[in-house]
N, C-alpha and C positions, 0 to 999 in steps of 0.2 A: 781260505782264498789262496790261489796260485797265480801270482802276478806272470809266472812263465807264460801263460797262454795268451798275453797281450803281445801282438807282434807288429801293430802299426796304429796310425791315428786315422785310419778309414773308418769313421764311427757308424756310417750307414752300412758298412759291410760287417760290423760285428755279428758274431753268433750270439745266440742266447746267453751261452756260458760266458763268452767274453764281456758282453754288456753287463752282466751281473757282477762280474770280477772288478770291471773298471767302475761301475757305480759304488761298489763296496768301498774302494780307495777313496772315491771322491767323498762319500758321505762320511767316513770315519777320520779323514784327514783334513777336511776343508777348514774347519775351525781353527786349526794350528797356523793357517796361512791367511785367514780372513782379513786381519787388519793390515798386514803387509800388503795385500793385494787391493785392498779398498773396495771389497766386494758389497755390491748393494743387497738390501735386505731381501728382495725378491729372489735373487740367485742364491743366497744363503739358505733361504727357506726351501727352495727346490733341492738344493744339493744335500742338505741334511736328511731329507726324507726320500731321495731318488732311489736308493738302494732297497730300502723297505717297500716302497710302492712297487717297484718292478718285481721284487721277490714275491710279494704277495700275488700280483697279477699272474706271475708265472706258475706259481702253486696251484692257483685257481683253474688256470688253463689246463695245466697238466692233470689235474683231478677229473675235470669235465671231460677231457679227451680220452681219459682212461674208462670213465663211465659209458662214454658214447661207444667206445671200441667193444665194451663188455656186452653192452645191451644189443649192439648190432650183431654180435656174434649169436646171442641167444636168439634174436629175431631170425637170423639167417637159418639156425637150426631148426626152428619152428616152421619156417618155409619149406626147408628141404623134407621135412616130415610130411607136411601136407602135400607137397608135390608127388612125393613118392607113392602115397596113399591114392593120390588122384590117378596116376598112371595105371595102378592096379585096378581101381574101379572102372576106369575108361576102358580096359581091356576086357573086363567082365560084362560091361554094358554092351560092347560091339559083339562079342561072342554069342550073347543071348538074344540079340536083335538083329542078326545078319540080314540084309536084304530090306530092311524096314528104314528107308532114308528119312522119312518125315520123324520117326522117333529119334534116330540118331542126331539129326539136326536139332531136335529140341534139347537133347542132352548136350549138345556141342562138341560131340566127340568125332564128328565126321571131317575134322581137320588136323593138320599137324599140331603137335603140342607146343605151345608158346614157350618162348625162352625169357621173357621179361616178367619180373616178379609180379607186377600189377596185372598183367594179362593172365598169368597163371592163377592168381587168386579169383579173378572174375570167372575162369573157367571152371574152377572147383565150385564156386557159388551156383553157376549155371547148372552144373550136374546135380547138385543137392536140391536145387528148386525144380528141376525137371523131374526128379524121383517124386518129390511131394505132389506135383501135378498129376503124374500117371498113378500115384497111389489113390488119390482122390477119385481117379478114373477107373479104379479097380483094374488096371492093366496087369496082365499075368507075367509079364516079362521083367518085372522090377526086381530090384535087389533087397535083401531083407532090411527091414527097418533098423535093426540095431546096428548093422553094418554102416547105414547111412547116419545114424545118431553119432557113431563114434567119428565118422568123417566131419560131420558138423562141429564136433568138439575141436578137431584140429584146425577147422577154419577159424572158428572163434579165437582160438589161442594164436594163430598166426596173426590174425588182425590186431588183437590186444597188444602183442608184444611189438609189432610194427609200429603202433601208436606210441608206445613208451619210448622205443629207439628213436624215433623221429623227434619226440619233444627233446631228448638228450642231444641230438644233432643240433637243435636250436640253440640249447644252452651252451654247447661247447663253441659253436659258431660265435656266440656273443662274447664269450671269454677270449677266443682267439682274436676277434676283431679289436676288442678293447686293448689286448696285449700289443698288438701290431701298431694301434694308434699311440699307445704310450711309448713304445720303442721309437717310432718316427719322432714324436715331440722332444723325447730325451735327446735323440741324435742332434737336433738343432741346438738344445741348450747345452749339450756337451761341446759342440763346436764353438758356441759363443764363449763358454767358459774357457776353453783351450786358447782361443784367440786372445781373450782378456789376459790370461796368465802369461801368455807369450809375449804380450805388449809390455809386461813387467820385466820378466826373466830372459826372454829370447826362447828359441826353440831347442837349444842344446843344454839347458840348465838340468842338472842330475835330479833337481826337486821335483820335476814334471814326473818322474818315476813313481814318487810318493802319491801323487794324485791320479794315478791311472793312465798316464800318459807315456808314450815312448819318446824320449829325446831324439832329436834328428841327428842323424849321422852326417858328419861334414863331408863324407867322401873319402876321407883318408883311410888308407888300407890297414885297419887295426887287425884284420884277420892274420896278418903276419905274427901277432903277438903270440899266437897258439902254436907256432912251430916248435917252440921248445917247452910246451907244456907237457908235463907227465904226471898221471894220476896213479897214486899208489894207495895200497890198503894195508893197513898193519892189523892182522887178526888179534893180537894180544890186547893192544889198547882200543881196537875196534875204531880207528881213526882212518878216514880218507883224507889224504893230503896231497899237495902239489907243489911244485917248486914256483917260488914267487917271481913275478914279472916286474919289471921297472915301470913305473908310472901306471900302474893299475890300481884303481880304487875300489873295485868292486868285482867278486866272482859269483857266477850264478851257476849251481850245479843241479843237474836234472837226472832223473832215472826212469827206467821202466822194466817191467818183468821180461826177462829173456824168452820165455817159453809161451807167453800169451800175446794177443794182439792188443796190447794196452797202450794208452796215450803216455807220452812223456810227462812227468810231473816234476815241478821244482821241489827239491828237498833242501835246498840251502842257498841263502842270499847272504855272502860273508866276505870278509876279507882274510879270513883264517881258515884252518882245516876244519873238517865236519867230523863229528863223532856219530856213528851209527848206533842208534839206540832202540828204534822202533821196528825196524824192518824184519820181517819173518825170515825164517831160514830159507835159502834159495838162490837162485842165481839171477842177477840184475845187470842191465847194461847202463853205465854212467856216461855223462858227456858234460863238458864244462864250456863256459864261454865267459868273456870278461866284459867289464864295462869301463870305458874311460869318458872324458868330457866330450869325445868325439862320438859317443855311441856304442852299441854292442858290436862285438867281433862276431865272426862266424863261431859254429861250434868246433870243438876239438874233435878228435877221433874218439870213438866209442871205447869204453874200458869195460871189462867183465869183472864183475864183484861176485864173489862166491862166498856166501855166508853159510 
């Protein structure tokens, strides 16, 4: 979990990734401070399970959305094959029955082809049913039965796959609605928990960081602390280090791949240097910010790390 992605205490504006990270810190750290904060049992029960519940709901929603997307594509592919065949048969019916307006009307081919999926399906059904009618009437202008049998197979396939896709849309919508409801309910509970904690510690206490909250910046220009920050890398020891600053209690180091559109990720939260051990060979961008009791500073200038 990367605490780096937490940028504010605007809980209703959390992305799902931010919410998951915030709840992880609440659920994993709340017992450590429960007695000191005089937390009520209902709050504790929620806090301990909040991350697990949201994570499960998010996974279920993601799975159902993926299934819906997959089945929707399958359904659309079947619709495309059906409509493609319909246009071919429509042209054949028209070419074989030019001037017979009554017959063309029965087939439903005397009007522009529809663009809406449902109307396309009914037009295909109309053509197939008209063929059956004229076959019983021994009409000589009809198409071969095997050709229409193949067409009926496409109609049935399109209908069946659309039914399955729609059922998954319902499942996906249910999971999405549940996730959104849980998100909104948790937003209220997180706000109440934050206010409760702030009533004990205040809004600038660094311990708020441990519970997934961002301590408030007092407004002091702590960004000035970074003017003398210099990030260096020692290839022999594989250490990233920087010159220490006075009155700095906490450093946060982040990196991203230089050649890809990746997000910044926290790789160190420390008061000391950082040893590179798990990064693959390549070029990375690094940046550093600091923490004081007044809050976070701005980020330093970016540093190119070449491994």
